[in-house]
C-alpha positions in Angstrom: 103.5 16.0 93.8 101.3 19.0 93.2 102.9 20.9 96.1 106.4 20.2 94.6 105.3 21.5 91.2 103.8 24.7 92.8 106.9 25.2 94.8 109.1 24.9 91.7 106.9 27.2 89.8 107.1 29.9 92.5 110.9 29.5 92.6 111.0 29.8 88.8 108.9 33.0 89.0 111.2 34.4 91.7 114.3 33.6 89.7 112.7 35.0 86.5 111.7 38.2 88.3 115.2 38.6 89.8 116.7 38.1 86.3 114.4 40.8 84.8 115.3 43.1 87.7 119.0 42.6 87.2 118.7 43.1 83.5 116.9 46.4 84.2 119.5 47.5 86.6 122.3 46.7 84.1 120.5 48.5 81.3 119.8 51.6 83.3 122.8 51.4 85.7 124.2 54.9 84.8 120.8 56.6 85.1 120.1 54.9 88.4 123.4 55.9 89.8 122.8 59.5 88.7 119.4 59.6 90.3 120.8 58.1 93.5 123.6 60.7 93.6 121.1 63.5 93.0 118.8 62.2 95.8 121.8 61.9 98.2 122.8 65.5 97.3 119.3 66.8 98.0 119.2 65.0 101.3 122.6 66.4 102.3 121.5 69.9 101.3 118.3 69.5 103.4 120.2 68.2 106.4 122.8 71.0 106.1 120.0 73.6 105.9 118.4 72.2 108.9 121.7 72.3 110.8 122.4 75.9 109.8 118.9 76.9 110.7 119.2 75.3 114.2 122.6 77.1 114.7 121.0 80.4 113.6 118.2 80.0 116.1 120.8 79.4 118.8 122.7 82.5 117.8 119.5 84.6 117.6 118.5 83.4 121.1 121.9 84.3 122.5 121.9 87.7 120.8 118.3 88.5 122.0 119.2 87.5 125.5 122.4 89.6 125.4 120.4 92.7 124.3 117.8 92.2 127.1 120.5 91.8 129.7 122.4 94.8 128.5 119.3 97.0 128.5 118.1 95.8 131.9 121.5 96.6 133.4 122.0 100.0 131.9 120.9 101.9 135.0 123.6 100.2 137.1 126.1 99.9 134.3 125.9 102.9 131.9 129.0 101.5 130.1 126.6 98.9 128.6 125.4 101.6 126.2 128.5 101.3 124.0 127.8 97.6 123.5 124.1 98.2 122.8 125.1 100.8 120.3 127.4 98.3 118.6 124.6 95.6 118.5 122.3 98.3 117.0 124.4 98.5 113.9 123.9 94.9 112.6 121.8 91.8 112.6 118.1 91.1 112.8 117.9 92.3 116.4 119.5 95.7 115.6 116.1 97.4 115.9 115.5 95.9 119.4 118.9 97.1 120.5 118.5 100.6 119.0 115.0 101.0 120.6 116.3 99.8 124.0 119.2 102.3 123.8 117.1 105.2 122.7 114.6 104.5 125.5 117.4 104.6 128.0 118.6 107.9 126.7 115.1 109.4 126.9 114.9 108.3 130.5 118.2 110.1 131.1 116.9 113.2 129.4 119.6 112.8 126.7 117.3 113.5 123.7 120.0 114.1 121.1 121.6 110.7 122.0 118.2 109.1 121.9 117.6 110.6 118.4 121.1 109.5 117.2 120.4 105.9 118.3 117.4 105.8 116.0 119.0 107.7 113.1 120.0 104.8 110.9 116.8 102.8 110.9 115.9 101.5 107.4 112.5 100.7 105.9 113.5 97.1 105.0 111.4 95.2 107.6 108.3 97.0 108.8 107.6 94.9 111.9 106.6 95.8 115.4 110.0 97.1 116.4 110.2 99.2 113.2 107.0 101.0 114.2 108.1 101.2 117.8 111.3 103.0 116.7 109.3 105.4 114.5 106.8 106.1 117.3 109.7 106.7 119.7 111.3 109.1 117.2 108.1 111.0 117.1 107.9 111.2 120.9 111.5 112.5 121.0 110.5 115.2 118.4 107.6 116.2 120.6 109.8 116.4 123.6 112.2 118.6 121.6 109.4 120.9 120.4 109.8 119.8 116.8 106.0 119.2 116.3 106.0 119.3 112.5 108.6 116.5 112.4 106.6 114.5 114.9 103.4 115.0 113.0 105.1 113.9 109.7 106.4 110.7 111.3 103.0 109.8 112.9 101.1 110.5 109.7 103.3 108.1 107.8 102.5 105.4 110.4 98.8 106.1 110.2 98.9 105.9 106.4 100.6 102.5 106.5 98.0 101.2 109.1 100.3 98.5 110.6 98.5 95.5 111.9 101.0 94.7 114.6 101.1 98.1 116.3 98.6 100.2 118.3 97.1 102.7 116.0 95.2 104.4 118.9 98.6 105.3 120.5 99.8 106.9 117.2 96.6 108.9 116.8 96.8 110.1 120.4 100.4 111.3 120.0 99.4 113.0 116.7 96.6 114.8 118.5 99.0 115.7 121.3 101.5 117.2 118.8 98.8 119.2 117.2 97.7 120.5 120.6 101.2 121.5 121.6 101.7 123.2 118.3 98.6 125.3 118.9 96.3 123.7 116.3 93.5 123.1 118.8 90.7 122.6 116.3 92.6 119.7 114.5 93.7 118.3 117.8 90.2 118.3 119.1 88.9 116.7 116.0 91.5 113.8 116.3 90.8 113.4 120.1 87.1 113.0 119.2 87.9 110.4 116.6 89.8 108.5 119.2 87.0 108.9 121.7 84.5 107.4 119.2 86.7 104.7 117.5 88.5 103.5 120.6 86.1 104.0 123.6 87.4 101.0 125.6 91.2 101.7 125.1 93.5 103.6 127.4 94.2 106.2 124.8 90.5 106.5 124.0 89.8 107.3 127.7 92.6 109.9 127.8 91.2 111.4 124.6 87.8 111.8 126.3 89.5 113.8 129.1 91.3 115.9 126.5 88.0 116.7 124.7 86.4 117.8 128.0 89.4 120.0 128.8 89.8 121.6 125.4 86.0 122.3 125.0 85.8 123.8 128.5 88.7 126.1 127.6 86.8 127.5 124.6 
């Protein structure tokens, strides 16, 4: 008997709870539908964003691979230069393409073409490739004998102190430009700074050799 009573009480509680829930749903039906629609819209936006992101990663991977393939094949297929030049004008890998093309032209001794490949680089994203492009521009200026331009480019990099680029390489090229320009005291000073601050690096070692050579020539 008691079991039957308990069972009926539980059933009554369940029915009562369902009735309260249904009344709540009927009362707030419009608000619930709006909230559900909003949640569905957010979910769809999120899924759409994830899809677009995945597609962008695929496109970026294909573009990066295309640039590397074109650059590695330039020696055998010089006509690839036109395609690299085209890729250098747009997209997030434009810097990679421009640097690759400029490096190829430097290897070919075509300094004007190398300079032109780097001419339209903007200051929007200062990442590794940006500083590599600026460094290469300075090296081209040194090769062309435009030491003041090279020094100006290198000083700007030094002032910005990029975390993702080798500052000792920049300092060495700065000293090298000063030496070639004939400003031996300033070049020697910078070589000594390299020798002291970067004793274990490749450029620090080369700076030590430069110091010995310049001091012996006094």
